[in-house]
N, C-alpha and C positions, 0 to 999 in steps of 0.2 A: 504494500500500500504506500502511495506517495502522498505526503501531507506537507503543508507549510509549517515549519518549525515554530514552536512557541517557547517561552522561557523555561518550561519544564524539560525541554529537549536539549538545552544548552550543554549540560554536563556530558551527555552521550556524544554530542558533536565534538566537544573538546577532547574526550578520550580517544575517539576514532582518529581525529586529525593528529593528535600527538603521537599515536602509534605509527601512523604513516610518516610523520616527520622523523621519528626516531629510527625507523627501520628501512626506509626506501629513499630513492632519488626521484620519486614521483613529484615531490615538491622540493625546491631547492632550499626552503626554509629549514634552519637547523634549531632555532629556539622554540621550545614548547609554547603553545598558546595558553594564556592564562584564562581563568574563569571570567575575569573582567572583560578581556578581549572578545570572548565568545558571547558573553551576555550582550555586549554592545553590537556585535555582528547580527545576532538574532533580532535585536530591537531595531536596528537601522537598515538592514538589507533583507531582501527576500532570501530565505534559506529553506530549501525543500529537503525533506528527509524521506528515505525509503526505510520502511520498518516491516518486521515480521513479528506480529503481535506487539510486544513492548520493546523488542530489541531493535535498535537503530543499526541498519546495515550499510548506510551510505548517506551522503548529503551532497547537494549542489547549490551554488549561489552565484550571483553575478554583481558586478559594479562597473562604474564607468571605466573605460579602457585607460585613459590618461586624463590628467587634470586639464581644465580649461573648457569653456563652453563649446569650442569647435569640435570636441569629441563627445558631446552629450548624447548623441544618437548611436554611439558605438560602445558596446559593453564587453567586458572580459569575464568569462565564467571560470569556475573551479568545480570539479566533481571528484569525489573520493568515495570508494567502496571498500568494505572489508574484503579480504581475499575470498572467503566462501560465498560472497554475494555476486561475484563476477560471473558472467555468462548466464544469468537468470532473467535478463530483460530489465533489471532494475535501473541500470545506467540509462537505457533508452527512456524509461519512464521519468527519471529525474531530468534528463535533458529536454524531454517534451514539456515538462512543467516549467523549466527555465525559459525555453523558447516561447511558450505561450504567454507567460507572464511578461517577458521582455517585449514581445511584439505588442501586447496590449498597452504597455507603457510607452510605446512609440519608438522602440529600438529599431534601427535599420540594419545593424551589423553586429554579429557576435564573434568574438575572438577567443581562441584557445591557445594558451602557451603550454606546450607539452614537452617534458624531458625527452631528449633524443634517445635515451635508453628505454623509454616507455613505449615499446613497439605495439603493445596491446592497446594503449591509449590512442596512439596514432591511427591504428587500424579501426578502432571504434569510431573515432571522429570522422574518418573517411566514410565509413559505412552509414553514418547518419547525415551525410551531405556536406561536411566541411571540406574545403579545398586547402591544399598545401600551399602556403605562401612562401616559405623559405626556412632555412636552418641557420641559426646564429651559432657559430662554433665557439665553444669554450667560454660562454658568457656566465655560466653558473659554476659554483664551487661548493662541493659538499663531500664529506668523508675523505678529505685530502686529495680530491681530484677535480678536474675541470669537466663540465658537462655542457652539452649542446642544448639549445632551446629550439624547438620546432614551433613555428607559428602557423595556425590554421584559422580559417574564417568561413562563416556562413552568413549569407545575406538573408534577412528575415522578410 
């Protein structure tokens, strides 16, 4: 089931995100998210969650791509799933919720910045209609090594 996250979901989102931060290069962030950061995220931005009963299996959100009013119609999204949630259609459900919400808010273009090592994430975005814009070599750094960033885009 896909829902809009509320304050009671913030801790589950934080735990999931921090697990991904600590164990993967899916995100280049290395500092754990605090409860205050996630509370603010859930209060200020649309955050969609995929759940199985009471267990949060993933989340997706979006925000303006870059600062300044010239970018107000372009958003960048983030999507994270637990390992056992992948391949079950939950990512598609989360992205459908993000795209529908963003479209209703007037968004023209959705951007995804994906780790070059995340071949599953790149394939997923291709499968749901994102196009490959380019690869920025060695712009990220995590776990003592440099990482490429792949930029993908979908016009809504």
